[in-house]
VMD Tcl script that builds the backbone (N, CA, C; Angstrom):
set m [mol new atoms 357]
animate dup $m
set s [atomselect $m all]
$s set {name element resname resid chain x y z} {
  {N N GLN 1 A 0.795 -1.157 0.058}
  {CA C GLN 1 A -0.083 -0.054 0.060}
  {C C GLN 1 A 0.933 1.298 0.042}
  {N N VAL 2 A 0.596 2.143 -0.882}
  {CA C VAL 2 A 1.393 3.419 -1.110}
  {C C VAL 2 A 0.467 4.535 -0.432}
  {N N GLN 3 A 1.070 5.315 0.349}
  {CA C GLN 3 A 0.462 6.614 0.854}
  {C C GLN 3 A 1.065 7.769 0.205}
  {N N LEU 4 A 0.456 8.726 -0.320}
  {CA C LEU 4 A 1.034 9.888 -0.894}
  {C C LEU 4 A 0.649 11.187 -0.044}
  {N N MET 5 A 1.607 12.055 0.020}
  {CA C MET 5 A 1.430 13.273 0.821}
  {C C MET 5 A 1.927 14.455 -0.062}
  {N N GLU 6 A 1.041 15.414 -0.292}
  {CA C GLU 6 A 1.533 16.707 -1.106}
  {C C GLU 6 A 2.005 17.690 -0.032}
  {N N SER 7 A 2.767 18.568 -0.503}
  {CA C SER 7 A 3.227 19.678 0.326}
  {C C SER 7 A 3.747 20.743 -0.727}
  {N N GLY 8 A 3.910 22.054 -0.181}
  {CA C GLY 8 A 4.404 23.024 -0.978}
  {C C GLY 8 A 3.398 24.056 -1.390}
  {N N GLY 9 A 2.131 23.852 -1.181}
  {CA C GLY 9 A 1.181 24.823 -1.530}
  {C C GLY 9 A 1.266 25.964 -0.500}
  {N N GLY 10 A 0.370 26.870 -0.856}
  {CA C GLY 10 A 0.393 28.131 -0.043}
  {C C GLY 10 A -0.248 29.275 -0.769}
  {N N LEU 11 A -0.118 30.467 -0.277}
  {CA C LEU 11 A -0.558 31.785 -0.824}
  {C C LEU 11 A 0.643 32.422 -1.453}
  {N N VAL 12 A 0.398 32.775 -2.781}
  {CA C VAL 12 A 1.407 33.467 -3.559}
  {C C VAL 12 A 0.772 34.489 -4.482}
  {N N GLN 13 A 1.476 35.590 -4.807}
  {CA C GLN 13 A 0.947 36.618 -5.486}
  {C C GLN 13 A 1.068 36.164 -7.074}
  {N N ALA 14 A 0.316 36.801 -7.802}
  {CA C ALA 14 A 0.185 36.558 -9.210}
  {C C ALA 14 A 1.672 36.807 -9.787}
  {N N GLY 15 A 2.007 35.911 -10.624}
  {CA C GLY 15 A 3.398 35.954 -11.231}
  {C C GLY 15 A 4.458 35.224 -10.391}
  {N N GLY 16 A 4.099 34.842 -9.225}
  {CA C GLY 16 A 4.931 34.062 -8.302}
  {C C GLY 16 A 5.100 32.628 -8.851}
  {N N SER 17 A 5.860 31.899 -7.950}
  {CA C SER 17 A 6.158 30.470 -8.158}
  {C C SER 17 A 6.034 29.634 -6.960}
  {N N LEU 18 A 5.665 28.320 -7.205}
  {CA C LEU 18 A 5.610 27.384 -6.118}
  {C C LEU 18 A 5.969 26.054 -6.687}
  {N N ARG 19 A 6.662 25.381 -5.727}
  {CA C ARG 19 A 6.993 23.888 -6.073}
  {C C ARG 19 A 6.258 22.997 -5.179}
  {N N LEU 20 A 5.334 22.188 -5.893}
  {CA C LEU 20 A 4.682 21.199 -5.170}
  {C C LEU 20 A 5.441 19.885 -5.033}
  {N N SER 21 A 5.394 19.213 -4.008}
  {CA C SER 21 A 6.090 17.796 -3.790}
  {C C SER 21 A 5.049 16.717 -3.426}
  {N N CYS 22 A 5.208 15.637 -3.974}
  {CA C CYS 22 A 4.412 14.511 -3.574}
  {C C CYS 22 A 5.428 13.398 -3.106}
  {N N ALA 23 A 5.318 13.169 -1.842}
  {CA C ALA 23 A 6.098 12.095 -1.196}
  {C C ALA 23 A 5.394 10.823 -1.005}
  {N N ALA 24 A 5.933 9.729 -1.391}
  {CA C ALA 24 A 5.370 8.443 -1.211}
  {C C ALA 24 A 5.946 7.807 -0.006}
  {N N SER 25 A 5.063 6.945 0.726}
  {CA C SER 25 A 5.429 6.273 1.870}
  {C C SER 25 A 6.373 5.092 1.422}
  {N N GLY 26 A 6.231 4.641 0.357}
  {CA C GLY 26 A 7.054 3.576 -0.112}
  {C C GLY 26 A 7.624 3.902 -1.615}
  {N N SER 27 A 8.355 2.944 -2.107}
  {CA C SER 27 A 8.906 3.398 -3.488}
  {C C SER 27 A 7.813 3.391 -4.441}
  {N N ILE 28 A 7.927 4.324 -5.351}
  {CA C ILE 28 A 6.896 4.389 -6.503}
  {C C ILE 28 A 7.769 4.362 -7.795}
  {N N ALA 29 A 8.896 3.656 -7.615}
  {CA C ALA 29 A 9.828 3.581 -8.810}
  {C C ALA 29 A 9.324 2.930 -9.953}
  {N N ASN 30 A 8.423 1.927 -9.520}
  {CA C ASN 30 A 7.732 1.090 -10.669}
  {C C ASN 30 A 6.362 1.589 -11.240}
  {N N ALA 31 A 6.086 2.811 -10.644}
  {CA C ALA 31 A 4.848 3.459 -11.230}
  {C C ALA 31 A 4.842 3.705 -12.768}
  {N N ASN 32 A 3.692 3.398 -13.314}
  {CA C ASN 32 A 3.675 3.571 -14.831}
  {C C ASN 32 A 3.430 4.996 -15.243}
  {N N ALA 33 A 2.882 5.743 -14.143}
  {CA C ALA 33 A 2.649 7.156 -14.523}
  {C C ALA 33 A 2.460 7.906 -13.084}
  {N N VAL 34 A 2.886 9.119 -13.058}
  {CA C VAL 34 A 2.543 10.078 -11.896}
  {C C VAL 34 A 1.984 11.121 -12.408}
  {N N ARG 35 A 1.060 11.808 -11.668}
  {CA C ARG 35 A 0.238 13.002 -12.264}
  {C C ARG 35 A -0.099 13.912 -11.154}
  {N N TRP 36 A -0.361 15.134 -11.512}
  {CA C TRP 36 A -0.990 16.126 -10.729}
  {C C TRP 36 A -2.312 16.529 -11.320}
  {N N TYR 37 A -3.311 16.682 -10.464}
  {CA C TYR 37 A -4.704 17.106 -10.815}
  {C C TYR 37 A -4.816 18.411 -9.898}
  {N N ARG 38 A -5.924 19.190 -10.259}
  {CA C ARG 38 A -6.373 20.193 -9.445}
  {C C ARG 38 A -7.895 20.168 -9.477}
  {N N GLN 39 A -8.351 20.857 -8.388}
  {CA C GLN 39 A -9.829 21.058 -8.336}
  {C C GLN 39 A -10.065 22.383 -7.562}
  {N N ALA 40 A -10.911 23.344 -8.413}
  {CA C ALA 40 A -11.230 24.490 -7.790}
  {C C ALA 40 A -12.702 24.402 -7.402}
  {N N PRO 41 A -13.065 25.228 -6.437}
  {CA C PRO 41 A -14.472 25.196 -5.910}
  {C C PRO 41 A -15.510 25.275 -7.097}
  {N N GLY 42 A -16.464 24.308 -7.074}
  {CA C GLY 42 A -17.513 24.332 -8.043}
  {C C GLY 42 A -17.071 23.931 -9.461}
  {N N LYS 43 A -15.835 23.460 -9.516}
  {CA C LYS 43 A -15.331 22.934 -10.815}
  {C C LYS 43 A -14.977 21.404 -10.669}
  {N N GLU 44 A -14.919 20.768 -11.879}
  {CA C GLU 44 A -14.474 19.370 -11.888}
  {C C GLU 44 A -12.980 19.271 -11.681}
  {N N ARG 45 A -12.546 18.200 -11.278}
  {CA C ARG 45 A -11.073 17.854 -11.147}
  {C C ARG 45 A -10.441 17.791 -12.538}
  {N N GLU 46 A -9.342 18.463 -12.729}
  {CA C GLU 46 A -8.788 18.430 -14.143}
  {C C GLU 46 A -7.141 18.149 -13.880}
  {N N LEU 47 A -6.833 17.479 -15.078}
  {CA C LEU 47 A -5.413 17.027 -15.168}
  {C C LEU 47 A -4.396 18.362 -15.331}
  {N N VAL 48 A -3.500 18.411 -14.492}
  {CA C VAL 48 A -2.468 19.463 -14.720}
  {C C VAL 48 A -1.315 18.896 -15.438}
  {N N ALA 49 A -0.762 17.854 -15.014}
  {CA C ALA 49 A 0.467 17.273 -15.631}
  {C C ALA 49 A 0.544 15.754 -15.407}
  {N N SER 50 A 1.094 15.122 -16.321}
  {CA C SER 50 A 1.490 13.639 -16.096}
  {C C SER 50 A 2.779 13.369 -16.627}
  {N N LEU 51 A 3.486 12.379 -16.027}
  {CA C LEU 51 A 4.693 11.857 -16.415}
  {C C LEU 51 A 4.694 10.419 -16.423}
  {N N THR 52 A 5.031 9.802 -17.533}
  {CA C THR 52 A 4.909 8.306 -17.596}
  {C C THR 52 A 6.435 7.693 -17.319}
  {N N ASP 53 A 6.351 6.430 -17.291}
  {CA C ASP 53 A 7.664 5.734 -16.804}
  {C C ASP 53 A 8.561 5.771 -18.043}
  {N N ARG 54 A 8.047 6.194 -19.140}
  {CA C ARG 54 A 9.030 6.336 -20.270}
  {C C ARG 54 A 9.434 7.726 -20.533}
  {N N GLY 55 A 9.064 8.558 -19.641}
  {CA C GLY 55 A 9.490 9.963 -19.595}
  {C C GLY 55 A 8.597 10.893 -20.443}
  {N N ALA 56 A 7.415 10.423 -20.927}
  {CA C ALA 56 A 6.522 11.271 -21.662}
  {C C ALA 56 A 5.689 12.122 -20.760}
  {N N THR 57 A 5.661 13.341 -21.054}
  {CA C THR 57 A 4.761 14.330 -20.298}
  {C C THR 57 A 3.640 14.818 -20.984}
  {N N THR 58 A 2.521 15.207 -20.202}
  {CA C THR 58 A 1.333 15.680 -20.800}
  {C C THR 58 A 0.969 16.782 -19.764}
  {N N TYR 59 A 0.492 17.987 -20.419}
  {CA C TYR 59 A 0.089 19.068 -19.594}
  {C C TYR 59 A -1.379 19.596 -20.036}
  {N N GLY 60 A -1.938 20.053 -19.079}
  {CA C GLY 60 A -3.228 20.708 -19.534}
  {C C GLY 60 A -3.065 21.913 -20.376}
  {N N ASP 61 A -4.076 22.139 -21.176}
  {CA C ASP 61 A -4.032 23.243 -22.083}
  {C C ASP 61 A -3.580 24.671 -21.423}
  {N N PHE 62 A -4.255 24.711 -20.219}
  {CA C PHE 62 A -4.078 25.971 -19.508}
  {C C PHE 62 A -2.722 26.208 -18.854}
  {N N VAL 63 A -1.898 25.227 -19.023}
  {CA C VAL 63 A -0.492 25.268 -18.466}
  {C C VAL 63 A 0.364 26.234 -19.237}
  {N N ARG 64 A 0.331 26.255 -20.558}
  {CA C ARG 64 A 0.942 27.076 -21.472}
  {C C ARG 64 A 2.441 27.285 -21.164}
  {N N GLY 65 A 3.127 26.123 -20.792}
  {CA C GLY 65 A 4.594 26.177 -20.633}
  {C C GLY 65 A 5.071 26.755 -19.341}
  {N N ARG 66 A 4.141 26.851 -18.353}
  {CA C ARG 66 A 4.440 27.577 -17.021}
  {C C ARG 66 A 4.751 26.435 -15.968}
  {N N PHE 67 A 4.287 25.325 -16.121}
  {CA C PHE 67 A 4.585 24.334 -15.053}
  {C C PHE 67 A 5.457 23.050 -15.739}
  {N N THR 68 A 6.214 22.507 -14.719}
  {CA C THR 68 A 7.008 21.404 -15.098}
  {C C THR 68 A 6.835 20.249 -14.067}
  {N N ILE 69 A 6.633 19.076 -14.611}
  {CA C ILE 69 A 6.440 17.892 -13.765}
  {C C ILE 69 A 7.815 17.158 -13.787}
  {N N SER 70 A 8.278 16.657 -12.693}
  {CA C SER 70 A 9.403 15.837 -12.587}
  {C C SER 70 A 9.499 14.883 -11.494}
  {N N ARG 71 A 10.329 13.998 -11.472}
  {CA C ARG 71 A 10.355 13.045 -10.248}
  {C C ARG 71 A 11.819 12.788 -9.886}
  {N N ASN 72 A 12.110 12.524 -8.690}
  {CA C ASN 72 A 13.498 12.312 -8.215}
  {C C ASN 72 A 14.180 11.054 -8.604}
  {N N SER 73 A 15.428 10.838 -8.595}
  {CA C SER 73 A 16.048 9.562 -9.079}
  {C C SER 73 A 15.689 8.414 -8.095}
  {N N THR 74 A 15.380 8.629 -6.896}
  {CA C THR 74 A 15.137 7.567 -6.116}
  {C C THR 74 A 13.809 6.846 -6.276}
  {N N GLY 75 A 12.926 7.624 -6.824}
  {CA C GLY 75 A 11.611 7.252 -7.304}
  {C C GLY 75 A 10.520 7.373 -6.022}
  {N N ASN 76 A 10.928 8.091 -5.008}
  {CA C ASN 76 A 10.018 8.154 -3.958}
  {C C ASN 76 A 9.198 9.391 -3.972}
  {N N SER 77 A 9.594 10.285 -4.724}
  {CA C SER 77 A 8.889 11.803 -4.842}
  {C C SER 77 A 8.763 12.211 -6.209}
  {N N PHE 78 A 7.799 12.976 -6.396}
  {CA C PHE 78 A 7.773 13.817 -7.731}
  {C C PHE 78 A 7.231 15.133 -7.403}
  {N N TYR 79 A 7.305 16.073 -8.295}
  {CA C TYR 79 A 7.119 17.424 -8.165}
  {C C TYR 79 A 6.351 18.118 -9.266}
  {N N LEU 80 A 5.857 19.387 -8.789}
  {CA C LEU 80 A 5.307 20.192 -9.842}
  {C C LEU 80 A 5.866 21.701 -9.612}
  {N N GLN 81 A 6.650 22.144 -10.430}
  {CA C GLN 81 A 7.142 23.319 -10.442}
  {C C GLN 81 A 6.227 24.303 -11.259}
  {N N MET 82 A 5.662 25.311 -10.523}
  {CA C MET 82 A 4.694 26.208 -11.104}
  {C C MET 82 A 5.196 27.709 -11.201}
  {N N ASN 83 A 5.368 28.153 -12.355}
  {CA C ASN 83 A 5.773 29.551 -12.387}
  {C C ASN 83 A 4.834 30.472 -13.061}
  {N N SER 84 A 4.947 31.696 -12.992}
  {CA C SER 84 A 3.908 32.662 -13.561}
  {C C SER 84 A 2.503 32.359 -13.179}
  {N N LEU 85 A 2.422 32.147 -11.895}
  {CA C LEU 85 A 1.114 31.680 -11.450}
  {C C LEU 85 A 0.124 32.824 -11.691}
  {N N GLU 86 A -1.171 32.335 -11.821}
  {CA C GLU 86 A -2.336 33.360 -12.043}
  {C C GLU 86 A -3.439 32.973 -11.152}
  {N N PRO 87 A -4.148 33.933 -10.776}
  {CA C PRO 87 A -5.409 33.784 -9.928}
  {C C PRO 87 A -6.244 32.477 -10.354}
  {N N GLY 88 A -6.373 32.226 -11.677}
  {CA C GLY 88 A -7.069 30.943 -12.154}
  {C C GLY 88 A -6.512 29.706 -11.653}
  {N N ASP 89 A -5.145 29.757 -11.228}
  {CA C ASP 89 A -4.428 28.553 -10.831}
  {C C ASP 89 A -4.855 28.093 -9.415}
  {N N SER 90 A -5.540 29.055 -8.732}
  {CA C SER 90 A -6.050 28.562 -7.370}
  {C C SER 90 A -6.861 27.369 -7.368}
  {N N ALA 91 A -6.538 26.492 -6.612}
  {CA C ALA 91 A -7.264 25.140 -6.509}
  {C C ALA 91 A -6.498 24.321 -5.369}
  {N N VAL 92 A -7.182 23.267 -5.151}
  {CA C VAL 92 A -6.490 22.044 -4.358}
  {C C VAL 92 A -5.799 21.236 -5.377}
  {N N TYR 93 A -4.469 20.988 -5.211}
  {CA C TYR 93 A -3.738 20.275 -6.130}
  {C C TYR 93 A -3.502 18.758 -5.468}
  {N N TYR 94 A -3.785 17.836 -6.213}
  {CA C TYR 94 A -3.769 16.402 -5.816}
  {C C TYR 94 A -2.680 15.702 -6.582}
  {N N CYS 95 A -1.830 14.840 -5.954}
  {CA C CYS 95 A -0.982 13.949 -6.753}
  {C C CYS 95 A -1.573 12.653 -6.786}
  {N N ASP 96 A -1.267 11.826 -7.836}
  {CA C ASP 96 A -1.683 10.566 -8.224}
  {C C ASP 96 A -0.652 9.632 -8.848}
  {N N VAL 97 A -0.644 8.446 -8.442}
  {CA C VAL 97 A 0.224 7.444 -9.012}
  {C C VAL 97 A -0.603 6.368 -9.630}
  {N N GLU 98 A -0.322 5.874 -10.849}
  {CA C GLU 98 A -0.810 4.806 -11.425}
  {C C GLU 98 A 0.122 3.641 -11.612}
  {N N ARG 99 A -0.220 2.523 -11.362}
  {CA C ARG 99 A 0.576 1.291 -11.643}
  {C C ARG 99 A -0.164 0.183 -12.005}
  {N N TRP 100 A 0.222 -0.476 -13.056}
  {CA C TRP 100 A -0.529 -1.580 -13.735}
  {C C TRP 100 A 0.030 -2.971 -12.995}
  {N N PHE 101 A -0.720 -3.796 -12.649}
  {CA C PHE 101 A -0.488 -5.027 -12.179}
  {C C PHE 101 A -1.118 -6.126 -13.245}
  {N N SER 102 A -0.436 -6.598 -14.036}
  {CA C SER 102 A -0.956 -7.475 -15.199}
  {C C SER 102 A -1.770 -6.488 -16.011}
  {N N THR 103 A -3.098 -6.768 -16.053}
  {CA C THR 103 A -4.077 -5.934 -16.901}
  {C C THR 103 A -4.814 -5.026 -15.986}
  {N N THR 104 A -4.414 -4.951 -14.821}
  {CA C THR 104 A -5.385 -4.121 -13.850}
  {C C THR 104 A -4.614 -2.976 -13.256}
  {N N PRO 105 A -5.135 -1.804 -13.518}
  {CA C PRO 105 A -4.319 -0.626 -12.950}
  {C C PRO 105 A -4.824 -0.313 -11.524}
  {N N GLN 106 A -3.856 0.185 -10.835}
  {CA C GLN 106 A -4.287 0.667 -9.443}
  {C C GLN 106 A -3.649 2.139 -9.229}
  {N N TYR 107 A -4.472 2.831 -8.548}
  {CA C TYR 107 A -4.362 4.294 -8.451}
  {C C TYR 107 A -4.197 4.592 -6.840}
  {N N TRP 108 A -3.265 5.520 -6.635}
  {CA C TRP 108 A -3.234 6.024 -5.231}
  {C C TRP 108 A -3.198 7.596 -5.380}
  {N N TRP 109 A -3.943 8.125 -4.334}
  {CA C TRP 109 A -4.161 9.623 -4.378}
  {C C TRP 109 A -3.569 10.265 -3.052}
  {N N GLY 110 A -3.092 11.395 -3.185}
  {CA C GLY 110 A -2.916 12.142 -1.927}
  {C C GLY 110 A -4.076 12.885 -1.471}
  {N N ARG 111 A -3.982 13.657 -0.320}
  {CA C ARG 111 A -5.166 14.461 0.010}
  {C C ARG 111 A -5.293 15.817 -0.429}
  {N N GLY 112 A -4.247 16.274 -1.106}
  {CA C GLY 112 A -4.359 17.650 -1.647}
  {C C GLY 112 A -3.572 18.592 -0.823}
  {N N THR 113 A -3.104 19.720 -1.534}
  {CA C THR 113 A -2.575 20.831 -0.905}
  {C C THR 113 A -3.148 22.048 -1.579}
  {N N GLN 114 A -3.487 23.080 -0.738}
  {CA C GLN 114 A -4.069 24.283 -1.280}
  {C C GLN 114 A -3.151 25.201 -1.888}
  {N N VAL 115 A -3.473 25.628 -3.110}
  {CA C VAL 115 A -2.669 26.729 -3.760}
  {C C VAL 115 A -3.692 27.928 -3.989}
  {N N THR 116 A -3.286 29.148 -3.398}
  {CA C THR 116 A -4.134 30.315 -3.622}
  {C C THR 116 A -3.153 31.397 -4.254}
  {N N VAL 117 A -3.625 31.938 -5.422}
  {CA C VAL 117 A -2.851 32.874 -6.022}
  {C C VAL 117 A -3.715 34.228 -5.969}
  {N N SER 118 A -3.113 35.268 -5.411}
  {CA C SER 118 A -3.850 36.542 -5.200}
  {C C SER 118 A -3.529 37.412 -6.449}
  {N N ALA 119 A -4.388 38.221 -6.699}
  {CA C ALA 119 A -4.300 39.225 -7.931}
  {C C ALA 119 A -3.305 40.332 -7.522}
}
mol reanalyze $m
mol bondsrecalc $m
mol representation Tube
mol addrep $m
């Protein structure tokens, strides 16, 4: 069983930067994909960024080159570097890990970290 914990959220002014971290209780080196999602009040959860075990990345259209997803070499943590933050980026950010066991995927989620961007 893997437990994930996000950190690094907070209050920042527009144009500022934050680096979110997702720490796993165990190794996630064998994860097939790691992802960041976000959910703002009254809105659906949306994909921010994903990184596969082959190094392929995907970003939400709203990212527009401002965010970067990465993971550390030990495989226990991954990150979301967010630059040029805008008020519209305010949301709870969640990390997610996907791992396939034969033909069955399993997902683990963190509890989220709040990001608030002031105008």
